[in-house]
C-alpha positions in Angstrom: 134.2 34.6 -73.6 131.6 34.9 -70.8 132.3 36.7 -67.4 130.7 35.3 -64.2 128.3 37.7 -62.8 128.9 38.5 -59.1 127.2 36.0 -56.8 124.2 37.6 -55.2 124.7 37.8 -51.4 121.7 36.2 -49.4 121.4 38.6 -46.4 119.5 35.9 -44.1 121.8 33.2 -45.0 124.8 35.3 -44.2 123.7 36.0 -40.6 125.8 34.2 -38.0 124.5 33.8 -34.4 126.7 36.6 -33.3 125.0 38.8 -36.2 121.8 37.9 -34.4 122.8 39.1 -31.2 124.0 42.3 -32.9 120.5 42.8 -34.3 119.1 42.3 -30.9 121.4 45.2 -29.8 120.0 47.4 -32.5 116.5 46.3 -31.7 116.8 47.2 -28.0 118.0 50.6 -29.0 115.4 51.4 -31.6 112.6 50.2 -29.3 114.1 52.5 -26.4 113.8 55.5 -29.0 110.1 54.6 -29.6 109.4 54.4 -26.0 110.8 57.9 -25.4 108.6 59.2 -28.1 105.6 57.4 -26.4 106.4 59.0 -23.3 106.5 62.4 -24.7 103.1 61.8 -26.2 101.3 60.0 -23.2 103.3 61.1 -20.2 103.7 57.7 -18.7 106.9 57.1 -16.8 106.9 53.4 -17.3 107.8 53.8 -20.8 111.0 55.6 -19.8 111.8 52.9 -17.3 111.4 50.2 -19.9 113.7 52.4 -22.5 116.3 52.7 -19.8 116.4 48.9 -19.2 116.7 48.2 -22.9 119.9 50.1 -23.2 121.9 47.7 -20.6 120.3 45.0 -22.3 121.8 46.2 -25.8 125.1 46.3 -23.9 124.8 42.7 -23.0 124.0 41.9 -26.5 127.0 43.9 -27.6 129.3 41.9 -25.4 127.9 38.5 -26.2 128.1 38.9 -30.0 132.0 39.2 -29.7 132.2 36.3 -27.4 129.9 34.1 -29.6 131.9 35.1 -32.8 135.0 33.8 -31.1 133.5 30.5 -30.3 133.3 29.6 -34.1 136.0 31.1 -36.0 135.4 28.7 -38.9 132.3 30.8 -39.8 133.2 34.2 -40.0 130.6 37.0 -40.5 130.8 39.0 -43.7 128.6 41.7 -42.1 129.9 41.7 -38.4 132.1 44.8 -38.1 129.8 47.1 -40.0 126.8 45.6 -38.3 128.1 46.1 -35.0 129.0 49.6 -35.6 125.7 50.5 -37.0 123.9 48.9 -33.9 126.1 50.6 -31.6 125.3 54.0 -33.1 121.6 53.4 -32.6 121.8 52.0 -28.9 124.7 54.0 -27.5 124.6 57.0 -29.6 121.2 58.1 -30.7 119.1 56.3 -27.9 121.0 57.9 -25.0 120.7 61.4 -26.7 116.8 61.0 -27.3 116.6 59.8 -23.6 118.2 63.0 -22.5 116.0 65.2 -24.6 113.0 63.2 -23.3 113.9 64.0 -19.7 114.3 67.6 -20.3 117.4 68.6 -22.3 115.3 70.4 -24.8 117.0 73.8 -25.0 118.6 75.0 -28.2 122.1 74.7 -26.8 121.3 71.2 -25.2 120.2 69.8 -28.6 123.5 71.2 -30.0 125.4 69.3 -27.4 123.4 66.0 -27.9 124.0 66.3 -31.6 127.8 66.8 -30.8 127.7 63.6 -28.6 126.1 61.4 -31.5 128.6 62.8 -34.0 131.5 62.0 -31.8 130.0 58.4 -31.4 129.7 57.9 -35.1 133.2 59.4 -35.6 134.8 57.2 -33.0 133.2 54.1 -34.4 134.4 55.0 -37.9 138.1 55.7 -36.6 137.9 52.1 -34.9 136.9 50.3 -38.2 139.5 52.1 -40.1 142.3 51.7 -37.6 141.5 48.2 -36.0 143.8 46.2 -38.4 146.7 48.6 -37.6 146.1 48.3 -33.8 145.7 44.6 -33.7 148.2 42.2 -32.1 150.1 40.4 -34.8 149.9 37.1 -33.0 146.3 37.0 -31.9 144.6 39.6 -34.3 142.8 41.2 -31.4 142.9 45.0 -31.0 145.0 45.8 -28.0 143.5 49.0 -26.9 140.8 51.4 -27.6 141.6 54.9 -28.9 139.0 57.1 -26.9 136.4 55.5 -24.7 134.1 53.0 -26.5 130.6 54.2 -27.4 128.9 51.5 -25.0 130.3 53.7 -22.0 127.3 55.9 -22.6 125.2 53.6 -20.5 126.9 55.3 -17.5 124.8 58.4 -18.7 121.7 56.3 -18.8 122.5 55.2 -15.2 122.8 58.9 -14.0 119.5 59.8 -15.9 117.8 56.8 -14.2 118.8 58.3 -10.8 117.4 61.6 -11.9 114.3 60.0 -12.9 113.9 58.1 -9.8 114.3 61.3 -7.6 112.0 63.1 -9.8 114.7 65.6 -11.1 113.4 65.8 -14.6 112.1 68.6 -17.0 112.0 71.9 -15.1 113.5 70.1 -12.0 116.6 68.9 -13.8 119.8 69.1 -11.9 121.8 72.4 -12.2 118.8 74.2 -13.5 118.5 75.9 -16.8 119.8 79.2 -18.2 119.1 81.5 -21.0 122.3 82.0 -23.1 121.9 84.2 -26.0 119.1 83.1 -28.2 118.5 79.7 -26.6 118.1 77.8 -23.2 120.9 75.6 -21.9 121.0 72.9 -18.9 124.4 72.6 -17.6 123.6 68.8 -17.2 124.0 68.5 -21.1 127.9 69.0 -20.4 127.7 65.3 -19.5 127.1 64.5 -23.0 129.8 66.8 -24.3 132.4 65.3 -21.9 131.3 61.8 -23.0 131.6 62.6 -26.7 135.0 64.3 -26.2 136.3 61.3 -24.4 135.3 59.1 -27.3 137.1 60.9 -29.9 140.3 61.5 -27.9 143.4 60.5 -29.6 145.5 60.3 -26.4 143.1 58.5 -24.2 143.9 54.8 -24.5 141.6 52.0 -23.0 143.0 48.5 -22.8 140.7 46.2 -24.7 139.6 43.0 -22.6 
């Protein structure tokens, strides 16, 4: 008696229009990271401006992918939820952290807080994936609220950094200065990332989902 082998999943044929928007989200975040590295090598501010513009564009893709997915419920993505989370980690977790590092948050304690921010974002997305079915409305199937702030809210940090760049408050001119704390340097501005990360993993903060 033969047992049918599991059917091979064709990745390209599995993509839906919503998935392509999610890929656009991830692509924006990845290119933004590369542009930050290019700025560190070439010291050309235009690379930073393009990187900062790409992250709101990633947010547009993130919003649209959910809208497009709801337009055609007959074709549900097999990759959608996981793909969306992975893209969000790049565009709204790693990319904003790299942007902060590029603009001057390069002290040892800064890097620790930037890492904390990224880890909080990853943890928040994992929690959402695990609990979304339990939080979903029984009639509509939609999640009623977010536990903790959604990771795309990190675009607010990007906006603040854009103002700092516009005013020339980067590197040694960062707002609030820099301090030697024990073995490493620390910029108080990095607390912005710590606050954002803590809000993302909060179990008591509930944000209604539109």
